[in-house]
Structures are given as C-alpha cells and as structure tokens.
VMD Tcl script that draws the C-alpha trace (Angstrom):
set ca {
  {-17.74 2.69 -62.73}
  {-16.84 5.86 -60.33}
  {-18.41 4.90 -57.65}
  {-16.49 1.92 -56.87}
  {-13.45 3.45 -57.40}
  {-14.27 6.18 -54.95}
  {-15.17 3.41 -52.98}
  {-11.77 1.84 -52.86}
  {-10.05 5.10 -52.53}
  {-11.99 5.69 -49.65}
  {-11.13 2.38 -48.23}
  {-7.25 2.92 -49.01}
  {-6.89 6.23 -47.36}
  {-9.34 4.78 -44.03}
  {-6.61 2.10 -44.15}
  {-3.37 4.48 -44.81}
  {-4.46 6.61 -41.66}
  {-5.64 3.40 -39.18}
  {-2.19 1.93 -40.34}
  {-0.39 5.31 -39.23}
  {-2.43 5.69 -36.12}
  {-1.67 2.35 -35.06}
  {2.41 2.31 -35.70}
  {2.26 5.65 -34.11}
  {0.53 4.42 -30.92}
  {3.19 1.71 -30.83}
  {5.88 4.07 -30.71}
  {4.31 6.20 -28.30}
  {4.22 2.99 -25.96}
  {7.76 2.18 -26.67}
  {9.31 5.54 -25.99}
  {7.04 5.63 -22.53}
  {8.61 1.79 -21.92}
  {12.01 3.39 -22.65}
  {11.37 6.65 -20.51}
  {10.02 4.52 -17.22}
}
mol new
graphics top color blue
foreach p $ca { graphics top sphere $p radius 0.5 }
foreach p [lrange $ca 0 end-1] q [lrange $ca 1 end] { graphics top cylinder $p $q radius 0.2 }
display resetview
C-alpha cells in the first residue's frame, strides 16, 4: 500500500514542521520577554 505509506510520510512531515514552528515561536517569545 504505497498510498498509506505516502500519507503517513506526509503526516509525519507536517507534524515535524508544526513542531519546529511551535518551538521556534516559543523561543522567539522567550527572547522578546528577556529583551523587554
């Protein structure tokens, strides 16, 4: 079933990107709080 495999691959990539964005935003907020 290549369709299921590609779907899970896409899901994993989307999850990784979302997690990276979330971590990046939280780090930016932390840096901004330290600056103020």
